[in-house]
N, C-alpha and C positions, 0 to 999 in steps of 0.2 A: 499587257492590258490590266487595268485596275480591276479589283475583285468585284463581284456582284455584291458581296457583303458590305463593301464600302459605300456603294451608292445606295443600297437599301438603307444604310445608316444615315446618309445625307438626307434622304426624303422622309425619314421617319423623325428625324430631330428638328427639321425645318418644314415649314408650310411651303408649298410649291411657289407662292408668291414672294417667298423670302430668299430663295436661292439667287446667288448673285447674277446668273444668266437669265433670270426671268424677264420676259417681255409681255406687256399686256397685248401687244399685237406684233407679229413678226414682219413689220412693214417693209424692211429691205428685201427679205427673202421673197415676200409677195411680189414686191415691185419688179425684181429680176425675173421671176417666173412670168409675170404678165408681159413684161417688156419683150420676152422671148417669144411671145405669141403662141404659148402653149394651149392646145385645145383642152377643154374640160374633160374630154375622154381619155387624156394621157394617164398612164399609170405612174404614180409618184410614191417614192419611199422616203420617209423622214427618219434618217439613221440617228439614233440618240435622241429621238423625238420625246420620249418620256412624257412629261407633263407640259410641254411646249404648247403654246397656243396657235402654232402654224396650222395644225390640223383644223381648229376652229375657223380660221381665216380661209383655208382652202374650201371647206364645206360651204362656207357662206357664198363663196364665188362659184358654187355648183361643180367643183371637181368631184368626180365620181369614183375614182380608183385610187384610194390613198392607203398606204401601208405605214404604220408607226412601229419602229423597232427600238427596243431599249433593254438594257440589262436588268432594270429595277421594275419589279412588279408594283411596288408602291407608287412609282411615277406614273405607270401606265393606268393604275386604278384611278389616280387623281384625275387624269384626262378623261377617262370613260365616265366617271361621276359627273365631271363638269359638263360634258356633252349631253348626258342623259340619253334620250331615245336616238340621238344622232350617232352616238357611238357604234351603233349596229351597222352603219354604212362604212365603217373603217375596219381594216385588217390590222389586228394587234399582234405583235411578235415579241415575246419576252426571251431575248437571245443576245449573245455576244456577237457583234458584227464580224469579228474575226473568225468565228467558228460556224456561223449560220450557213445553211444551204439554201442558195437562191436559185429559182428557175432561170435557165440560161436566157439571157437578153429579155428579162421579164419587165424592165423598167425604162420608162421614157425619161424620167428624171430621178436623180439621186441627190438628195439634200442632207447635209450634215453641218449643223451649227454647233461647234464646240465639243466634237468627239476627236477629230484627227489630232488636234494639238496635244491630246494626252497621250499619244502614241510616241513615246520617247525613244524606242529602240528601232533601228533600221529594219529588223526582221518584222516587227509589228506593222510598220508603214508598208513594207513590200506586201505582206499579206493583204492588208487593207486595199491596196491598188489592185491586186489580184481579184479580189471580191468585186470591186467596181467593174473591172474588165468583163468578168463573167456575167454580172447582173444586168448591165445597162446595155440597151439596144444600140447598134450602130447608128450614129447620128443623134443618139440620145445626149441629154444634158447632165452635167455633174456640177453641182454648186456646193462648195465647201468653205465654210467660214472658221477662221481660227483666230487666235491672238495675233495681232500685228507686231511689227519689230519693236515698237514702244508700248506693247501691251504687258500684262502681268507676267511674272516668272512662275507664279504658282496659282493653283485654283483648287478649292475645296481640299486643302492640305497636301496637294499632289503637285509635283513638278510638271511643267508644260513646255512645249516648243513654241517658238515665235517665228513668224514668217513675213517676208515681203511677198507681193503677188508673184514675182518671178521665182522665188524660192519655193513657194507653194506649188506653182505649176510645175517645177522641175522635179518634184516629187512623183508627179504622175507620168511625166515624160511625153515623148513624141506621139504615142496614140491619142493623146488629148490636145486639142486646140484651144488655147486661151482666147476667148472671145469677149471677155469683159471682166472688170474688177473694180470694187468699190470698197471705201473704208467707212467704218462706222465707230462712232464714239458711243459707247453703250453706258448708260447710267443705271448702276446697280440699285436694288431697293435700299440700301444703306447710304445711297448718295454718292458713292465713289464712282470713278470713271475707269472703264475698261476699252481699249483700242482693239478693234477687230479689223481683219481684212477678208473680204468675201471675193472669191474667184469662181467665174463661170466658165466652163469648158464644154466643148463638144467632143464626144468620143468618136474618133474617125474610123474605127474599124471593129 
């Protein structure tokens, strides 16, 4: 897993609206959550959420139990400042997802846009899946978005993995039923294009 120092550097050198993964609204993530008919009382964690605007969109839709986890204190501080008073309704965790301690079966939804593709070793990916297995309730949803097969080979100066829907699902295996997937063509702030694949799985056990 890349170091905390690396990501602090990213967020101190660039504004949150200038990083390549910036979205004014996390439209596809919100669409997949809403289409899954998730109640607003659901417990949701956004892994690597940092300065992402997904938390803004979820609060606007009256979701009540949102956790944002990220390595970077700078990224989390940006999100808190942007939200103002609403930040008090969110649980903020400055931690490495591979090392964090989660309450067993504490979440109805696990969301990750652009963390998993930075896990370039099999050991890291295995640990990540173990974390999901422990943290998500049986029947809960796991939404992971990575670079697609035709996506970038690097991001923020780091190598990344690229996946098809089938390849991404196979990293998680039989305990997870693939119930949907969508591609996204993301326009970065500098005008370039990044291809993503989003997979939505149900944790079966």
